[in-house]
C-alpha positions in Angstrom: 137.2 123.5 123.8 135.6 126.2 121.6 133.5 124.7 118.8 135.4 125.0 115.6 139.0 125.4 116.9 141.5 124.1 114.5 144.0 121.8 116.1 147.1 121.1 114.0 149.1 118.3 115.5 152.6 117.5 114.4 153.5 113.9 114.9 156.4 112.1 116.2 157.1 110.9 112.7 158.4 107.3 112.6 157.8 106.6 108.9 157.7 108.3 105.5 154.3 109.5 104.5 152.7 107.9 101.5 150.5 109.7 98.9 147.1 110.9 100.2 143.7 110.3 98.6 141.0 112.5 100.0 137.7 111.0 101.3 135.0 113.5 101.9 131.6 113.6 103.6 128.6 114.9 101.7 129.4 118.2 100.0 128.3 121.2 101.9 126.7 122.7 98.8 124.8 119.4 97.9 121.1 119.4 98.3 120.6 116.5 100.8 116.9 117.3 100.5 116.9 115.7 97.1 118.4 112.5 98.4 116.1 109.5 98.9 116.2 108.7 102.6 114.3 105.5 103.1 113.7 103.0 105.9 112.3 99.5 105.9 109.6 99.0 108.5 108.7 95.4 109.6 105.0 94.5 110.0 105.1 94.4 113.9 105.6 98.2 113.8 102.5 98.9 111.8 100.0 96.5 113.6 98.1 99.3 115.4 97.6 103.0 115.0 99.9 104.1 117.9 102.7 102.1 116.5 102.3 103.8 113.1 102.1 107.2 114.7 105.3 106.6 116.6 107.0 105.2 113.5 106.1 108.2 111.4 107.3 110.6 114.1 110.6 108.8 114.4 111.0 108.8 110.6 110.3 112.5 110.3 112.5 113.4 113.3 115.4 111.4 111.8 115.2 113.1 108.4 113.6 110.3 106.4 111.4 111.0 103.4 110.3 107.5 102.4 109.0 104.5 104.3 108.8 100.9 103.0 106.1 99.3 105.0 105.9 95.5 104.9 102.2 94.8 104.2 102.5 91.3 102.7 104.8 89.4 105.0 104.2 85.7 104.1 101.2 85.4 101.8 99.1 87.4 104.2 97.5 90.9 104.3 98.3 93.9 106.5 95.9 95.8 104.3 92.3 95.2 103.0 92.2 92.7 100.1 89.6 93.2 97.4 89.0 96.7 98.6 87.6 97.7 95.1 85.9 95.7 92.4 88.8 94.7 90.1 89.9 91.9 87.9 92.5 90.6 90.4 91.1 87.9 92.8 92.9 88.0 96.2 91.9 85.3 98.6 94.8 85.7 101.0 94.1 85.8 104.8 94.4 88.8 107.1 97.8 88.6 108.8 98.1 87.0 112.2 100.3 89.9 113.2 97.4 92.3 113.3 95.7 92.8 116.7 92.7 95.0 115.8 90.0 93.4 113.8 88.9 96.2 111.5 92.2 98.1 111.4 93.8 98.8 107.9 97.6 99.5 108.5 98.3 100.5 104.9 95.5 102.9 104.6 96.4 104.5 108.0 100.1 104.7 107.0 99.3 106.4 103.7 97.0 108.9 105.4 99.4 109.8 108.1 102.5 109.6 106.0 101.2 111.8 103.2 100.1 114.4 105.7 103.8 114.9 106.5 105.1 114.5 102.9 106.4 111.0 103.5 106.4 108.7 100.5 104.8 105.4 101.3 105.7 102.2 99.5 104.0 98.9 100.0 106.8 96.3 100.7 105.6 92.9 99.5 107.4 89.5 99.9 107.0 87.8 96.5 108.0 84.1 96.4 108.7 83.4 100.1 105.3 82.0 101.1 105.3 81.0 104.7 106.6 82.1 108.1 109.4 79.9 109.6 107.4 78.9 112.7 105.5 75.6 112.2 102.6 76.6 114.5 101.7 79.5 112.1 101.3 77.3 109.0 97.7 76.6 109.6 97.1 80.4 109.3 98.9 80.6 105.9 96.8 80.7 102.7 99.3 79.1 100.3 100.3 76.3 102.7 96.7 75.4 103.4 95.4 75.8 99.8 98.2 75.4 97.3 100.9 73.3 98.9 101.6 71.9 95.5 103.1 75.2 94.4 106.0 74.9 96.9 109.4 74.4 95.2 111.5 71.3 95.2 115.1 70.8 96.0 117.4 68.9 93.6 116.9 65.1 94.3 115.3 65.8 97.7 111.6 66.5 96.9 109.7 69.5 98.4 111.9 71.9 100.2 111.9 72.2 104.0 110.7 75.4 105.6 113.9 75.8 107.7 116.1 75.9 104.6 115.4 79.5 103.5 113.3 81.4 106.1 110.1 79.6 105.2 108.7 77.7 102.2 109.1 79.3 98.7 106.6 78.8 95.8 108.2 77.8 92.6 108.6 80.7 90.0 108.4 78.0 87.3 104.7 77.2 88.0 102.4 79.6 86.0 99.5 79.2 88.4 101.6 80.2 91.4 103.1 83.3 89.7 99.6 84.3 88.4 98.3 84.2 92.0 101.1 86.4 93.3 100.6 88.9 90.4 96.8 89.1 91.2 97.5 89.8 94.8 100.0 92.6 94.1 97.7 94.1 91.4 94.7 94.0 93.8 96.8 95.8 96.4 97.8 98.5 93.9 94.2 98.8 92.6 92.8 99.2 96.1 95.3 102.0 97.2 95.6 104.5 94.3 97.4 107.0 96.5 100.2 104.5 97.1 103.6 105.9 96.0 105.3 102.6 95.2 105.4 98.8 95.3 108.6 97.4 96.7 109.3 93.7 95.8 111.3 91.5 98.2 112.3 87.9 97.8 111.8 88.1 94.1 114.1 85.2 93.5 114.8 81.5 94.1 116.0 80.4 97.6 119.3 79.4 96.1 120.8 77.2 93.3 119.5 74.0 94.8 115.8 74.9 94.3 113.4 75.2 91.4 113.1 71.5 90.6 109.4 71.2 90.9 108.1 68.5 88.4 106.1 71.2 86.6 109.1 73.4 86.2 111.3 70.5 85.0 108.7 69.5 82.4 108.4 73.1 81.2 112.2 73.4 81.0 112.5 70.2 79.0 109.8 71.3 76.6 111.5 74.6 76.0 114.8 72.9 75.3 113.2 71.2 72.3 113.3 74.6 70.6 116.2 76.0 72.6 118.7 73.1 73.0 121.4 75.4 74.4 119.2 76.8 77.2 120.9 76.3 80.5 119.1 75.5 83.7 120.1 78.7 85.4 119.1 80.7 82.4 115.7 79.0 82.5 115.4 80.1 86.2 116.4 83.7 85.4 113.7 83.7 82.6 111.0 82.6 85.1 111.8 85.5 87.6 112.2 88.1 84.9 109.2 86.9 83.0 107.1 87.3 86.2 108.4 90.8 86.7 107.7 91.7 83.1 104.1 90.6 83.3 103.6 92.3 86.7 105.1 95.6 85.5 102.9 95.7 82.5 99.8 95.1 84.6 100.7 97.6 87.2 101.2 100.2 84.5 97.6 99.8 83.5 96.5 100.3 87.1 98.7 103.2 88.1 101.2 104.5 85.6 102.9 106.7 88.2 103.5 103.9 90.7 107.2 103.4 91.5 108.3 99.8 91.1 111.4 98.8 93.1 113.0 95.6 94.3 115.4 94.6 97.1 118.3 92.7 95.5 121.6 91.0 96.3 124.4 93.6 95.7 126.8 91.3 93.9 125.3 90.9 90.4 127.2 87.6 89.8 125.8 86.1 93.0 122.4 87.5 92.3 122.3 85.9 88.8 124.0 82.6 89.5 122.7 81.8 93.0 119.2 83.4 93.0 118.3 83.9 89.3 117.9 87.6 90.1 119.3 89.5 87.1 118.6 93.0 88.3 121.0 94.6 85.8 118.7 93.3 83.1 115.7 94.6 85.0 117.1 98.1 85.0 118.2 97.9 81.4 114.7 96.9 80.3 113.0 99.4 82.6 111.2 96.6 84.5 111.9 98.4 87.8 112.4 102.1 88.5 114.9 101.5 91.3 116.7 98.7 93.0 117.7 98.6 96.7 120.8 96.4 97.0 121.0 94.8 100.4 124.6 95.8 101.1 124.8 94.4 104.7 128.5 93.4 104.7 130.2 94.0 108.1 133.6 93.7 106.5 134.7 97.1 105.2 136.8 95.8 102.3 133.9 93.7 100.9 131.5 96.6 101.4 133.7 99.1 99.5 134.4 96.6 96.7 130.7 96.1 96.1 129.9 99.8 96.5 132.4 100.6 93.7 131.3 97.7 91.6 127.7 99.0 91.5 128.9 102.6 91.0 130.6 101.4 87.8 127.5 99.4 86.6 126.0 102.2 84.5 122.9 102.1 86.7 124.0 104.1 89.7 121.3 106.8 89.2 118.6 104.1 90.0 120.3 102.4 92.9 119.2 103.3 96.4 121.8 101.7 98.7 120.4 99.4 101.4 122.6 99.6 104.5 122.8 97.4 107.6 121.1 99.0 110.5 120.7 96.3 113.2 122.7 94.8 115.9 123.5 91.1 115.4 122.6 90.3 119.0 119.3 92.0 118.8 120.3 95.0 121.0 121.0 98.6 120.2 123.4 99.9 117.7 124.5 102.5 120.2 127.9 101.6 121.8 127.9 100.9 125.5 130.3 99.8 128.1 129.1 96.2 127.8 129.1 96.2 124.0 131.4 98.5 122.1 133.3 96.3 119.8 130.7 95.1 117.3 129.0 96.8 114.3 127.4 100.0 115.6 126.2 103.4 114.6 129.7 104.6 113.8 130.1 101.9 111.3 126.8 102.8 109.8 127.8 106.5 109.6 130.9 105.5 107.7 128.8 103.5 105.2 126.5 106.5 104.7 129.5 108.7 103.9 131.1 106.2 101.6 127.7 105.8 99.7 127.3 109.6 99.4 130.9 110.0 98.2 130.0 107.8 95.2 126.9 110.0 94.5 124.2 107.3 94.7 120.7 108.9 94.7 119.7 107.6 98.1 120.1 105.4 101.1 117.7 102.9 102.7 118.2 101.6 106.3 117.3 98.1 107.3 115.6 98.5 109.6 113.5 100.9 111.6 112.8 98.1 114.1 116.6 97.6 114.7 117.3 101.4 114.9 114.7 102.4 117.5 116.4 100.3 120.1 118.5 102.6 122.3 117.3 105.5 120.2 120.0 104.8 117.6 117.7 106.2 114.8 117.6 109.7 116.5 121.4 109.6 116.7 121.8 108.6 113.1 119.3 111.3 112.1 121.2 114.1 113.9 124.5 112.9 112.5 123.7 111.9 109.0 120.3 113.3 107.9 120.4 116.8 109.2 120.8 119.4 106.4 122.9 121.4 108.8 125.3 118.5 109.6 128.4 120.2 108.1 127.6 123.6 109.5 128.9 122.4 112.9 132.4 122.3 111.5 134.6 125.3 111.1 134.0 127.2 107.8 136.4 126.1 105.1 137.8 123.1 106.8 136.1 120.5 104.6 136.7 122.4 101.4 140.4 122.7 102.2 140.6 119.0 102.9 139.1 118.2 99.6 141.7 120.2 97.8 144.4 117.6 98.7 145.3 115.6 95.7 146.7 112.1 95.3 150.1 113.6 94.7 150.1 115.6 97.9 153.0 114.0 99.7 155.0 114.7 102.9 152.0 116.4 104.6 151.9 116.0 108.3 148.6 114.5 109.4 146.1 116.9 111.0 143.2 116.5 113.3 140.1 118.7 113.5 137.8 118.3 116.5 134.3 119.8 116.9 132.6 119.5 120.2 128.9 118.6 120.4 126.6 117.9 123.3 127.4 114.2 123.3 130.1 113.7 120.8 133.4 114.9 119.4 133.4 115.0 115.6 136.8 114.1 114.3 138.3 114.8 110.9 141.6 112.9 110.6 144.1 112.2 107.8 145.1 108.6 107.4 148.3 107.9 105.5 147.4 104.4 104.3 144.1 102.6 103.7 143.3 99.8 106.0 142.2 99.0 109.6 143.6 101.3 112.2 143.4 101.6 116.0 142.7 105.0 117.4 143.4 105.3 121.2 143.3 108.2 123.7 145.7 108.2 126.7 146.1 110.6 129.5 149.5 111.9 130.6 149.7 109.0 133.1 149.6 106.6 130.2 146.1 105.3 131.1 143.9 104.3 128.2 140.7 106.3 128.2 139.1 105.4 124.8 139.8 103.3 121.8 138.3 102.4 118.5 139.2 99.9 115.7 137.9 100.5 112.2 138.7 100.7 108.5 139.8 104.0 107.1 140.5 105.1 103.6 143.7 106.9 102.6 143.2 110.6 103.2 140.5 112.5 105.1 138.1 110.4 107.2 135.2 111.3 109.5 134.9 109.7 112.9 132.9 110.3 116.1 133.9 109.9 119.7 131.2 109.5 122.4 132.3 112.5 124.5 130.0 111.7 127.4 131.6 108.3 127.8 135.1 109.8 127.4 134.4 112.5 129.9 133.1 109.8 132.3 136.4 108.0 131.9 138.4 111.1 132.7 136.3 111.8 135.8 136.6 108.1 137.0 140.4 108.1 136.6 140.8 111.5 138.3 142.9 113.1 135.7 143.4 116.8 136.2 145.7 117.5 133.3 144.4 118.7 129.9 147.1 117.0 127.9 146.1 113.8 126.1 147.7 111.6 123.5 146.0 110.2 120.4 147.7 106.9 119.3 147.1 105.9 115.7 148.5 102.6 114.4 148.0 99.3 112.6 148.4 96.0 114.3 150.3 94.8 111.2 152.4 97.9 110.8 155.8 98.9 112.0 155.0 102.4 113.1 152.8 104.3 115.5 151.7 107.9 115.3 151.6 109.6 118.7 149.7 112.9 118.7 149.9 115.1 121.8 146.8 117.3 122.3 145.9 119.9 124.9 142.1 119.7 124.9 141.5 122.1 127.8 138.7 121.8 130.2 135.9 123.6 128.3 134.8 120.6 126.1 134.0 118.6 129.3 131.7 121.3 130.7 
């Protein structure tokens, strides 16, 4: 098939068409170079120079312009504490993750990243204080020296490490929050070329925690002057108060430092479960950006929260965090053995939905999940190349965008563009929901299928053409006529779309 051939496919129409609502990919005339393209990098990928070199090359080759490197994992240091003489004591231990005695991962990452115009942000875990594995606790500064800072569960005493990915310190203990502030400020002071500080786990474990005796006493004391102060409001004030103090101190160290935080995307859940009122943080200018962890696999829940945040009034400071890992620990690239779970095609959809709502950027969690099976390279070529839309026939996308919600009785159309390892598919969906797309040969043999959520109107999809070509060869089909079946399991109708692909696209 010649690249860019327009294929207009009249359906066997079994139902009346309902109004169309156009969904588009990123505008061809938009400057994707202005988009924040960020990726979270776990500490195991920065523990030696070669790992960092590889990570930076991968980030650059996939079109990223910002890296969030985890340099305080669990009250430990993947950097050099007390690098300069400052007013912020930092007694935390060197991380057990590091393998080279004198190696400074953060300094090396800043040097190499800045050489290629990559912004480097120090990702620090705030209140989660220890790793989950019990055998690592003897190497943990807070567990060894300040176990009394660990938070309490309601009616059950000190929390257990298995309840929330490790022990948390209690944000209601002033000595504990002062220690964390000193650590972060020492880090910022020691690395003046750092582009940003990215705060993670800046919250309580959940609603059951925060009941340390010191916190309870302080809450009861405050209620003498504020009798209507609720317990959850008290918790929110502890987290926001810490951030307020930290922000002010960081401004004196480096006024240009970008302060950001990873947050729960549902503001109601963030406030009521975790005391994380990030709307208030943005309103008060306590953070420059937030990175909502919008990791939902369910498309409907994802879109609901995406729209909720778009309507928040803070969209211009929201970098959307997207799920970029396989639940089973494998690659996001579909394979014969695993092609039904969340994969790169789902991620590509989420990137498009995010861009459609004009958020300023996208962050992928995580680099470590994406490098498996070379999924990061694939995502980079599909979603982060400034020439992405140029592979489609001129005018197709703009014509699709012109369809309005009142454009009825329009026969669905499909546009295919052949790539080296994929077919890019633009297809019109008559009704929002989960649809099955299947390809059959003229012997009625199923060659390929997909099941995903589409919006009403124009949608982008991708077919692994190498796998499809392999199916055609295996089944020995000599005909060039194929049938696209499009239907919903809960629907009463099926669209059957005959298509003569020809032989060229397989060569």
